[in-house]
C-alpha positions in Angstrom: 2.7 26.6 -13.5 3.3 24.5 -16.7 3.7 20.7 -16.9 7.2 19.0 -16.5 6.9 17.9 -20.1 6.2 21.5 -21.2 9.1 22.7 -19.2 11.4 20.1 -20.6 10.2 20.8 -24.0 10.9 24.5 -23.7 14.5 24.0 -22.2 15.2 21.5 -25.2 14.0 24.2 -27.6 16.3 27.0 -26.2 19.4 24.6 -26.3 21.7 24.7 -29.3 21.2 21.9 -31.9 24.6 20.5 -31.5 24.2 19.8 -27.7 25.2 16.4 -26.3 23.4 14.2 -23.7 25.5 15.2 -21.0 24.7 19.0 -21.4 21.0 18.2 -21.5 21.2 16.1 -18.2 23.1 19.1 -16.6 20.3 21.4 -17.7 17.6 19.0 -16.7 19.4 18.9 -13.1 19.4 22.6 -12.9 15.8 22.7 -13.9 15.0 20.3 -11.2 17.0 22.3 -8.4 15.6 25.6 -9.5 12.0 24.0 -9.4 12.5 22.5 -6.0 13.9 26.0 -4.6 10.8 27.8 -5.8 8.5 25.0 -4.3 10.3 25.5 -1.0 10.0 29.2 -1.1 6.2 28.9 -1.4 5.9 26.4 1.2 8.4 27.7 3.9 9.0 31.5 2.6 12.4 33.1 2.1 14.6 35.4 3.9 14.2 39.1 2.8 17.0 40.6 1.0 18.0 43.0 3.5 18.1 40.5 6.3 20.5 38.3 4.1 22.6 41.6 3.7 22.5 42.0 7.4 23.6 38.4 8.3 26.3 38.2 5.6 27.8 41.8 7.1 28.6 40.0 10.2 30.8 37.4 8.2 32.2 39.7 5.7 32.9 42.6 7.7 34.2 41.1 10.9 
């Protein structure tokens, strides 16, 4: 896993040159949320895709 500084630098490089501060803040927010989610999956595990489909089927089909 790369450092937060390296992740932000990479994110900034991927953005358009005319990006504004609000766009940068939004991308930082998303980056942080994704990283937190990945950390949570590592520490707590995740629900397998098939199990999610089975659970959703109860709600969507009736």
